[in-house]
PDB file of N, CA, C and O in Angstrom:
ATOM      1  N   MET A   1     -55.617 250.531 161.040  1.00  0.00           N
ATOM      2  CA  MET A   1     -55.982 251.943 159.842  1.00  0.00           C
ATOM      3  C   MET A   1     -57.404 252.511 160.110  1.00  0.00           C
ATOM      4  O   MET A   1     -58.437 251.840 160.120  1.00  0.00           O
ATOM      5  N   LYS A   2     -57.318 253.618 160.288  1.00  0.00           N
ATOM      6  CA  LYS A   2     -58.591 254.530 160.160  1.00  0.00           C
ATOM      7  C   LYS A   2     -58.759 254.764 158.825  1.00  0.00           C
ATOM      8  O   LYS A   2     -57.868 254.917 157.989  1.00  0.00           O
ATOM      9  N   ILE A   3     -60.183 254.787 158.630  1.00  0.00           N
ATOM     10  CA  ILE A   3     -60.422 255.312 156.926  1.00  0.00           C
ATOM     11  C   ILE A   3     -61.452 256.455 157.376  1.00  0.00           C
ATOM     12  O   ILE A   3     -62.478 256.282 158.033  1.00  0.00           O
ATOM     13  N   ILE A   4     -61.001 257.537 156.928  1.00  0.00           N
ATOM     14  CA  ILE A   4     -62.210 259.001 157.153  1.00  0.00           C
ATOM     15  C   ILE A   4     -62.378 259.568 155.454  1.00  0.00           C
ATOM     16  O   ILE A   4     -61.555 259.534 154.539  1.00  0.00           O
ATOM     17  N   ASP A   5     -63.417 259.945 155.479  1.00  0.00           N
ATOM     18  CA  ASP A   5     -63.956 260.549 154.044  1.00  0.00           C
ATOM     19  C   ASP A   5     -63.730 261.931 154.433  1.00  0.00           C
ATOM     20  O   ASP A   5     -64.226 262.341 155.482  1.00  0.00           O
ATOM     21  N   LEU A   6     -63.005 262.718 153.665  1.00  0.00           N
ATOM     22  CA  LEU A   6     -62.838 264.133 153.848  1.00  0.00           C
ATOM     23  C   LEU A   6     -63.463 264.821 152.507  1.00  0.00           C
ATOM     24  O   LEU A   6     -63.694 264.005 151.615  1.00  0.00           O
ATOM     25  N   THR A   7     -63.743 266.031 152.242  1.00  0.00           N
ATOM     26  CA  THR A   7     -64.096 266.843 151.214  1.00  0.00           C
ATOM     27  C   THR A   7     -63.015 267.770 151.262  1.00  0.00           C
ATOM     28  O   THR A   7     -62.145 267.897 152.123  1.00  0.00           O
ATOM     29  N   ILE A   8     -63.216 268.439 150.134  1.00  0.00           N
ATOM     30  CA  ILE A   8     -61.735 269.417 149.938  1.00  0.00           C
ATOM     31  C   ILE A   8     -62.092 270.583 150.795  1.00  0.00           C
ATOM     32  O   ILE A   8     -63.223 271.069 150.780  1.00  0.00           O
ATOM     33  N   ASN A   9     -60.999 271.084 151.637  1.00  0.00           N
ATOM     34  CA  ASN A   9     -60.814 271.992 152.433  1.00  0.00           C
ATOM     35  C   ASN A   9     -61.377 271.482 153.995  1.00  0.00           C
ATOM     36  O   ASN A   9     -61.257 272.208 154.982  1.00  0.00           O
ATOM     37  N   ASP A  10     -61.911 270.326 154.036  1.00  0.00           N
ATOM     38  CA  ASP A  10     -62.155 269.847 155.395  1.00  0.00           C
ATOM     39  C   ASP A  10     -60.521 269.656 156.081  1.00  0.00           C
ATOM     40  O   ASP A  10     -59.550 269.566 155.331  1.00  0.00           O
ATOM     41  N   ARG A  11     -60.421 269.624 157.184  1.00  0.00           N
ATOM     42  CA  ARG A  11     -59.152 269.221 157.878  1.00  0.00           C
ATOM     43  C   ARG A  11     -59.184 268.271 159.054  1.00  0.00           C
ATOM     44  O   ARG A  11     -60.078 268.309 159.899  1.00  0.00           O
ATOM     45  N   LEU A  12     -58.121 267.369 159.078  1.00  0.00           N
ATOM     46  CA  LEU A  12     -57.870 266.186 159.831  1.00  0.00           C
ATOM     47  C   LEU A  12     -56.837 266.869 160.686  1.00  0.00           C
ATOM     48  O   LEU A  12     -55.930 267.573 160.241  1.00  0.00           O
ATOM     49  N   HIS A  13     -57.050 266.606 161.920  1.00  0.00           N
ATOM     50  CA  HIS A  13     -56.144 266.591 162.916  1.00  0.00           C
ATOM     51  C   HIS A  13     -55.518 265.368 163.497  1.00  0.00           C
ATOM     52  O   HIS A  13     -56.196 264.439 163.934  1.00  0.00           O
ATOM     53  N   ILE A  14     -54.095 265.383 163.497  1.00  0.00           N
ATOM     54  CA  ILE A  14     -53.575 264.191 164.138  1.00  0.00           C
ATOM     55  C   ILE A  14     -52.800 264.933 165.296  1.00  0.00           C
ATOM     56  O   ILE A  14     -51.840 265.694 165.174  1.00  0.00           O
ATOM     57  N   GLY A  15     -53.486 264.502 166.531  1.00  0.00           N
ATOM     58  CA  GLY A  15     -52.431 264.849 167.686  1.00  0.00           C
ATOM     59  C   GLY A  15     -52.919 266.405 167.891  1.00  0.00           C
ATOM     60  O   GLY A  15     -54.076 266.766 167.676  1.00  0.00           O
ATOM     61  N   ASP A  16     -51.898 267.244 168.326  1.00  0.00           N
ATOM     62  CA  ASP A  16     -51.894 268.453 168.613  1.00  0.00           C
ATOM     63  C   ASP A  16     -50.946 269.180 167.505  1.00  0.00           C
ATOM     64  O   ASP A  16     -50.986 270.404 167.389  1.00  0.00           O
ATOM     65  N   ASP A  17     -50.335 268.606 166.926  1.00  0.00           N
ATOM     66  CA  ASP A  17     -49.384 269.547 165.885  1.00  0.00           C
ATOM     67  C   ASP A  17     -49.461 269.279 164.464  1.00  0.00           C
ATOM     68  O   ASP A  17     -48.865 269.980 163.646  1.00  0.00           O
ATOM     69  N   VAL A  18     -50.409 267.961 164.044  1.00  0.00           N
ATOM     70  CA  VAL A  18     -50.504 267.454 162.415  1.00  0.00           C
ATOM     71  C   VAL A  18     -51.803 267.915 162.093  1.00  0.00           C
ATOM     72  O   VAL A  18     -52.828 267.537 162.659  1.00  0.00           O
ATOM     73  N   VAL A  19     -51.730 268.854 161.046  1.00  0.00           N
ATOM     74  CA  VAL A  19     -53.064 268.928 160.173  1.00  0.00           C
ATOM     75  C   VAL A  19     -52.900 268.555 158.873  1.00  0.00           C
ATOM     76  O   VAL A  19     -51.887 268.923 158.279  1.00  0.00           O
ATOM     77  N   ILE A  20     -53.889 267.755 158.219  1.00  0.00           N
ATOM     78  CA  ILE A  20     -53.791 267.346 156.877  1.00  0.00           C
ATOM     79  C   ILE A  20     -55.187 267.955 156.381  1.00  0.00           C
ATOM     80  O   ILE A  20     -56.163 268.025 157.127  1.00  0.00           O
ATOM     81  N   GLU A  21     -55.188 268.322 155.260  1.00  0.00           N
ATOM     82  CA  GLU A  21     -56.253 269.269 154.321  1.00  0.00           C
ATOM     83  C   GLU A  21     -56.132 268.844 152.907  1.00  0.00           C
ATOM     84  O   GLU A  21     -55.145 269.143 152.234  1.00  0.00           O
ATOM     85  N   PRO A  22     -57.242 268.068 152.396  1.00  0.00           N
ATOM     86  CA  PRO A  22     -57.293 267.845 151.138  1.00  0.00           C
ATOM     87  C   PRO A  22     -57.221 269.158 150.205  1.00  0.00           C
ATOM     88  O   PRO A  22     -58.062 269.959 150.613  1.00  0.00           O
ATOM     89  N   LEU A  23     -56.607 269.591 149.246  1.00  0.00           N
ATOM     90  CA  LEU A  23     -56.988 270.855 148.651  1.00  0.00           C
ATOM     91  C   LEU A  23     -57.473 270.769 147.176  1.00  0.00           C
ATOM     92  O   LEU A  23     -57.906 271.805 146.672  1.00  0.00           O
ATOM     93  N   LYS A  24     -57.441 269.694 146.482  1.00  0.00           N
ATOM     94  CA  LYS A  24     -57.487 269.445 145.225  1.00  0.00           C
ATOM     95  C   LYS A  24     -57.709 268.116 145.118  1.00  0.00           C
ATOM     96  O   LYS A  24     -57.104 267.344 145.862  1.00  0.00           O
ATOM     97  N   ARG A  25     -58.667 267.630 144.116  1.00  0.00           N
ATOM     98  CA  ARG A  25     -58.835 266.274 143.541  1.00  0.00           C
ATOM     99  C   ARG A  25     -58.918 266.521 141.996  1.00  0.00           C
ATOM    100  O   ARG A  25     -59.653 267.385 141.521  1.00  0.00           O
ATOM    101  N   SER A  26     -58.152 265.743 141.279  1.00  0.00           N
ATOM    102  CA  SER A  26     -58.169 265.609 139.806  1.00  0.00           C
ATOM    103  C   SER A  26     -58.078 264.076 139.513  1.00  0.00           C
ATOM    104  O   SER A  26     -57.126 263.399 139.900  1.00  0.00           O
ATOM    105  N   GLY A  27     -59.020 263.628 138.880  1.00  0.00           N
ATOM    106  CA  GLY A  27     -58.838 262.010 138.272  1.00  0.00           C
ATOM    107  C   GLY A  27     -58.402 261.184 139.529  1.00  0.00           C
ATOM    108  O   GLY A  27     -59.121 261.192 140.528  1.00  0.00           O
ATOM    109  N   GLY A  28     -57.389 260.567 139.498  1.00  0.00           N
ATOM    110  CA  GLY A  28     -57.083 259.764 140.486  1.00  0.00           C
ATOM    111  C   GLY A  28     -56.080 260.314 141.323  1.00  0.00           C
ATOM    112  O   GLY A  28     -55.347 259.579 141.986  1.00  0.00           O
ATOM    113  N   GLN A  29     -55.984 261.642 141.347  1.00  0.00           N
ATOM    114  CA  GLN A  29     -54.969 262.259 142.259  1.00  0.00           C
ATOM    115  C   GLN A  29     -55.719 262.963 143.176  1.00  0.00           C
ATOM    116  O   GLN A  29     -56.926 263.156 143.030  1.00  0.00           O
ATOM    117  N   VAL A  30     -54.833 263.502 144.460  1.00  0.00           N
ATOM    118  CA  VAL A  30     -55.307 263.945 145.609  1.00  0.00           C
ATOM    119  C   VAL A  30     -54.396 264.925 145.873  1.00  0.00           C
ATOM    120  O   VAL A  30     -53.243 264.504 145.955  1.00  0.00           O
ATOM    121  N   LYS A  31     -54.554 266.196 146.047  1.00  0.00           N
ATOM    122  CA  LYS A  31     -53.360 267.194 146.438  1.00  0.00           C
ATOM    123  C   LYS A  31     -53.750 267.614 147.946  1.00  0.00           C
ATOM    124  O   LYS A  31     -54.800 268.128 148.331  1.00  0.00           O
ATOM    125  N   LEU A  32     -52.487 267.210 148.773  1.00  0.00           N
ATOM    126  CA  LEU A  32     -52.812 267.402 150.381  1.00  0.00           C
ATOM    127  C   LEU A  32     -51.892 268.513 150.468  1.00  0.00           C
ATOM    128  O   LEU A  32     -50.879 268.760 149.813  1.00  0.00           O
ATOM    129  N   GLY A  33     -52.646 269.339 151.734  1.00  0.00           N
ATOM    130  CA  GLY A  33     -51.729 270.538 152.566  1.00  0.00           C
ATOM    131  C   GLY A  33     -51.445 269.574 153.878  1.00  0.00           C
ATOM    132  O   GLY A  33     -52.265 268.911 154.513  1.00  0.00           O
ATOM    133  N   ILE A  34     -50.125 269.700 154.068  1.00  0.00           N
ATOM    134  CA  ILE A  34     -49.875 269.128 155.650  1.00  0.00           C
ATOM    135  C   ILE A  34     -49.113 270.144 156.240  1.00  0.00           C
ATOM    136  O   ILE A  34     -48.049 270.567 155.788  1.00  0.00           O
ATOM    137  N   SER A  35     -49.852 270.649 157.574  1.00  0.00           N
ATOM    138  CA  SER A  35     -48.996 271.131 158.280  1.00  0.00           C
ATOM    139  C   SER A  35     -48.541 270.591 159.550  1.00  0.00           C
ATOM    140  O   SER A  35     -49.403 270.244 160.357  1.00  0.00           O
ATOM    141  N   ALA A  36     -46.944 270.433 159.932  1.00  0.00           N
ATOM    142  CA  ALA A  36     -46.635 269.621 160.854  1.00  0.00           C
ATOM    143  C   ALA A  36     -45.321 270.639 161.286  1.00  0.00           C
ATOM    144  O   ALA A  36     -44.965 271.645 160.671  1.00  0.00           O
ATOM    145  N   PRO A  37     -44.697 270.057 162.557  1.00  0.00           N
ATOM    146  CA  PRO A  37     -43.804 270.534 162.938  1.00  0.00           C
ATOM    147  C   PRO A  37     -42.244 270.024 162.092  1.00  0.00           C
ATOM    148  O   PRO A  37     -42.092 268.908 161.595  1.00  0.00           O
ATOM    149  N   LEU A  38     -41.356 270.962 162.088  1.00  0.00           N
ATOM    150  CA  LEU A  38     -40.283 270.533 161.007  1.00  0.00           C
ATOM    151  C   LEU A  38     -39.717 269.365 161.869  1.00  0.00           C
ATOM    152  O   LEU A  38     -38.871 268.902 161.103  1.00  0.00           O
ATOM    153  N   ASP A  39     -39.683 268.742 162.802  1.00  0.00           N
ATOM    154  CA  ASP A  39     -39.192 267.658 163.148  1.00  0.00           C
ATOM    155  C   ASP A  39     -39.954 266.066 162.790  1.00  0.00           C
ATOM    156  O   ASP A  39     -39.551 264.912 162.939  1.00  0.00           O
ATOM    157  N   VAL A  40     -41.307 266.687 162.222  1.00  0.00           N
ATOM    158  CA  VAL A  40     -41.921 265.510 161.889  1.00  0.00           C
ATOM    159  C   VAL A  40     -41.719 265.231 160.312  1.00  0.00           C
ATOM    160  O   VAL A  40     -41.989 266.035 159.420  1.00  0.00           O
ATOM    161  N   GLU A  41     -41.210 263.983 160.150  1.00  0.00           N
ATOM    162  CA  GLU A  41     -40.456 263.554 158.752  1.00  0.00           C
ATOM    163  C   GLU A  41     -42.097 263.293 158.181  1.00  0.00           C
ATOM    164  O   GLU A  41     -42.976 262.864 158.929  1.00  0.00           O
ATOM    165  N   ILE A  42     -42.350 263.670 156.580  1.00  0.00           N
ATOM    166  CA  ILE A  42     -43.304 263.253 155.707  1.00  0.00           C
ATOM    167  C   ILE A  42     -42.818 262.803 154.733  1.00  0.00           C
ATOM    168  O   ILE A  42     -42.036 263.540 154.133  1.00  0.00           O
ATOM    169  N   PHE A  43     -43.077 261.432 154.185  1.00  0.00           N
ATOM    170  CA  PHE A  43     -42.758 260.929 152.963  1.00  0.00           C
ATOM    171  C   PHE A  43     -43.690 260.253 152.295  1.00  0.00           C
ATOM    172  O   PHE A  43     -44.527 259.608 152.927  1.00  0.00           O
ATOM    173  N   ARG A  44     -43.701 260.292 150.732  1.00  0.00           N
ATOM    174  CA  ARG A  44     -44.620 259.284 150.173  1.00  0.00           C
ATOM    175  C   ARG A  44     -43.858 258.021 150.194  1.00  0.00           C
ATOM    176  O   ARG A  44     -42.631 257.928 150.146  1.00  0.00           O
ATOM    177  N   GLN A  45     -44.804 256.956 150.278  1.00  0.00           N
ATOM    178  CA  GLN A  45     -44.470 255.557 150.610  1.00  0.00           C
ATOM    179  C   GLN A  45     -43.246 254.941 149.674  1.00  0.00           C
ATOM    180  O   GLN A  45     -42.545 254.031 150.118  1.00  0.00           O
ATOM    181  N   GLU A  46     -43.034 255.491 148.355  1.00  0.00           N
ATOM    182  CA  GLU A  46     -41.799 254.938 147.485  1.00  0.00           C
ATOM    183  C   GLU A  46     -40.684 255.432 148.017  1.00  0.00           C
ATOM    184  O   GLU A  46     -39.603 254.851 147.917  1.00  0.00           O
ATOM    185  N   LEU A  47     -40.885 256.807 148.772  1.00  0.00           N
ATOM    186  CA  LEU A  47     -39.377 257.360 149.277  1.00  0.00           C
ATOM    187  C   LEU A  47     -39.250 256.766 150.457  1.00  0.00           C
ATOM    188  O   LEU A  47     -38.134 256.270 150.609  1.00  0.00           O
ATOM    189  N   TYR A  48     -40.125 256.606 151.524  1.00  0.00           N
ATOM    190  CA  TYR A  48     -39.817 255.994 152.383  1.00  0.00           C
ATOM    191  C   TYR A  48     -39.275 254.604 152.295  1.00  0.00           C
ATOM    192  O   TYR A  48     -38.265 254.244 152.900  1.00  0.00           O
ATOM    193  N   GLU A  49     -39.914 253.922 151.597  1.00  0.00           N
ATOM    194  CA  GLU A  49     -39.164 252.390 151.261  1.00  0.00           C
ATOM    195  C   GLU A  49     -37.982 252.619 150.970  1.00  0.00           C
ATOM    196  O   GLU A  49     -37.190 251.936 151.620  1.00  0.00           O
ATOM    197  N   HIS A  50     -37.355 253.594 149.951  1.00  0.00           N
ATOM    198  CA  HIS A  50     -36.166 253.788 149.513  1.00  0.00           C
ATOM    199  C   HIS A  50     -34.980 254.290 150.606  1.00  0.00           C
ATOM    200  O   HIS A  50     -33.797 253.955 150.546  1.00  0.00           O
ATOM    201  N   ILE A  51     -35.493 255.037 151.460  1.00  0.00           N
ATOM    202  CA  ILE A  51     -34.924 255.562 152.513  1.00  0.00           C
ATOM    203  C   ILE A  51     -34.446 254.298 153.373  1.00  0.00           C
ATOM    204  O   ILE A  51     -33.302 254.169 153.809  1.00  0.00           O
ATOM    205  N   GLN A  52     -35.396 253.468 153.535  1.00  0.00           N
ATOM    206  CA  GLN A  52     -35.168 252.621 154.756  1.00  0.00           C
ATOM    207  C   GLN A  52     -34.548 251.494 154.168  1.00  0.00           C
ATOM    208  O   GLN A  52     -34.035 250.783 155.033  1.00  0.00           O
ATOM    209  N   MET A  53     -34.361 250.931 152.648  1.00  0.00           N
ATOM    210  CA  MET A  53     -33.533 250.268 151.987  1.00  0.00           C
ATOM    211  C   MET A  53     -32.087 250.486 152.076  1.00  0.00           C
ATOM    212  O   MET A  53     -31.277 249.564 152.168  1.00  0.00           O
ATOM    213  N   LEU A  54     -31.763 251.812 152.043  1.00  0.00           N
ATOM    214  CA  LEU A  54     -30.372 252.681 152.020  1.00  0.00           C
ATOM    215  C   LEU A  54     -29.770 252.440 153.382  1.00  0.00           C
ATOM    216  O   LEU A  54     -28.593 252.169 153.620  1.00  0.00           O
ATOM    217  N   GLU A  55     -30.808 252.588 154.278  1.00  0.00           N
ATOM    218  CA  GLU A  55     -30.399 252.465 155.740  1.00  0.00           C
ATOM    219  C   GLU A  55     -30.079 250.961 156.332  1.00  0.00           C
ATOM    220  O   GLU A  55     -29.424 250.599 157.310  1.00  0.00           O
ATOM    221  N   GLY A  56     -30.916 250.138 155.191  1.00  0.00           N
ATOM    222  CA  GLY A  56     -30.430 248.697 155.612  1.00  0.00           C
ATOM    223  C   GLY A  56     -31.422 248.076 156.533  1.00  0.00           C
ATOM    224  O   GLY A  56     -31.241 246.939 156.968  1.00  0.00           O
ATOM    225  N   THR A  57     -32.720 248.964 156.917  1.00  0.00           N
ATOM    226  CA  THR A  57     -33.441 248.475 157.937  1.00  0.00           C
ATOM    227  C   THR A  57     -34.831 247.974 157.038  1.00  0.00           C
ATOM    228  O   THR A  57     -34.944 248.164 155.827  1.00  0.00           O
ATOM    229  N   GLU A  58     -35.691 247.405 157.761  1.00  0.00           N
ATOM    230  CA  GLU A  58     -36.786 246.486 157.266  1.00  0.00           C
ATOM    231  C   GLU A  58     -37.876 247.471 156.960  1.00  0.00           C
ATOM    232  O   GLU A  58     -38.101 248.293 157.848  1.00  0.00           O
ATOM    233  N   CYS A  59     -38.482 247.528 156.035  1.00  0.00           N
ATOM    234  CA  CYS A  59     -39.497 248.543 155.899  1.00  0.00           C
ATOM    235  C   CYS A  59     -40.871 247.830 156.262  1.00  0.00           C
ATOM    236  O   CYS A  59     -41.309 246.789 155.774  1.00  0.00           O
ATOM    237  N   GLN A  60     -41.362 248.522 157.092  1.00  0.00           N
ATOM    238  CA  GLN A  60     -42.855 248.154 157.538  1.00  0.00           C
ATOM    239  C   GLN A  60     -43.620 249.242 157.916  1.00  0.00           C
ATOM    240  O   GLN A  60     -43.159 250.137 158.624  1.00  0.00           O
ATOM    241  N   ALA A  61     -44.877 249.233 157.451  1.00  0.00           N
ATOM    242  CA  ALA A  61     -46.020 250.121 157.864  1.00  0.00           C
ATOM    243  C   ALA A  61     -46.291 250.326 159.129  1.00  0.00           C
ATOM    244  O   ALA A  61     -46.529 249.353 159.845  1.00  0.00           O
ATOM    245  N   PRO A  62     -46.306 251.506 159.598  1.00  0.00           N
ATOM    246  CA  PRO A  62     -46.748 251.759 161.106  1.00  0.00           C
ATOM    247  C   PRO A  62     -47.890 250.882 161.534  1.00  0.00           C
ATOM    248  O   PRO A  62     -48.730 250.763 160.641  1.00  0.00           O
ATOM    249  N   GLY A  63     -48.116 250.347 162.450  1.00  0.00           N
ATOM    250  CA  GLY A  63     -48.898 249.551 163.174  1.00  0.00           C
ATOM    251  C   GLY A  63     -49.065 248.119 162.748  1.00  0.00           C
ATOM    252  O   GLY A  63     -50.139 247.524 162.841  1.00  0.00           O
ATOM    253  N   GLN A  64     -47.780 247.509 162.201  1.00  0.00           N
ATOM    254  CA  GLN A  64     -47.616 246.336 161.422  1.00  0.00           C
ATOM    255  C   GLN A  64     -46.782 245.515 162.304  1.00  0.00           C
ATOM    256  O   GLN A  64     -46.428 244.390 161.949  1.00  0.00           O
TER     257      GLN A  64
END
């Protein structure tokens, strides 16, 4: 896992096609803007786990 500190409106590029930008921080929450091609699926962890459970596959975080 890579750990990177960003400030509001910094941009993080992943490969050539994905850009993540922290837009707002309030309390313990961070609002992110994510630009990615339509074929790149983006899910919060709990939704990803639910989808994996419905598909009958083991949920494992990338890189594990």
